[in-house]
C-alpha positions in Angstrom: 160.9 15.5 90.0 161.6 18.4 92.2 159.6 21.6 91.5 161.1 25.0 92.0 158.9 27.9 93.0 158.7 30.8 90.6 156.9 34.2 90.4 154.8 35.6 87.6 154.6 39.4 87.7 151.7 41.3 86.1 152.3 45.0 85.6 150.1 47.8 84.4 148.4 51.0 85.6 145.3 51.2 87.8 142.2 49.7 86.2 144.2 47.9 83.4 142.9 44.4 84.2 145.7 43.0 86.2 143.5 41.5 88.9 141.1 40.0 86.3 144.1 38.3 84.6 145.4 37.1 87.9 142.1 35.5 88.8 141.9 33.8 85.4 145.5 32.5 85.8 144.7 31.2 89.3 141.6 29.4 88.0 143.5 27.9 85.1 146.2 26.5 87.3 144.0 25.6 90.2 145.4 22.1 90.1 148.8 23.4 91.2 149.9 24.7 94.5 149.7 28.5 94.0 149.8 31.6 96.1 148.2 34.8 94.8 149.4 38.2 95.8 147.3 41.0 94.5 148.7 44.5 94.8 145.2 45.6 95.5 145.6 44.2 99.0 148.6 46.4 99.7 147.4 49.9 99.0 147.5 52.3 101.9 144.1 53.6 103.0 142.8 56.7 101.1 143.6 58.8 104.1 147.3 57.9 103.8 147.5 58.4 100.1 149.8 61.2 98.7 148.3 63.6 96.2 150.0 64.2 92.9 151.1 67.6 91.6 147.5 68.3 90.5 146.1 67.6 94.0 144.6 64.3 93.1 145.1 60.9 94.8 147.1 58.9 92.3 147.2 55.1 93.0 150.0 54.7 90.4 152.5 56.5 92.6 155.0 54.3 94.3 154.0 55.8 97.7 150.5 54.3 97.3 151.6 50.8 98.2 152.8 49.3 101.5 155.9 47.7 100.0 157.2 46.6 103.4 154.1 44.5 104.1 154.2 43.1 100.5 157.8 42.1 100.9 157.2 40.6 104.3 154.3 38.5 102.9 156.3 37.3 99.9 159.2 36.2 102.1 156.9 34.1 104.3 
């Protein structure tokens, strides 16, 4: 039987447990061929982060992530 690849997306704010859930899913399905993409690996450095209207670095802003690199890695 041919297997089709699929993506499971886990969404939530910073510190909400996405990475913990991702690791548990990867462990649960370790018998399958999986690739794990954690958004934690795609944040720009703190020096490149944009501050929000209160002058605080907000990792939930879309500008916090290197979307181009994430897209490139997913397409590979």
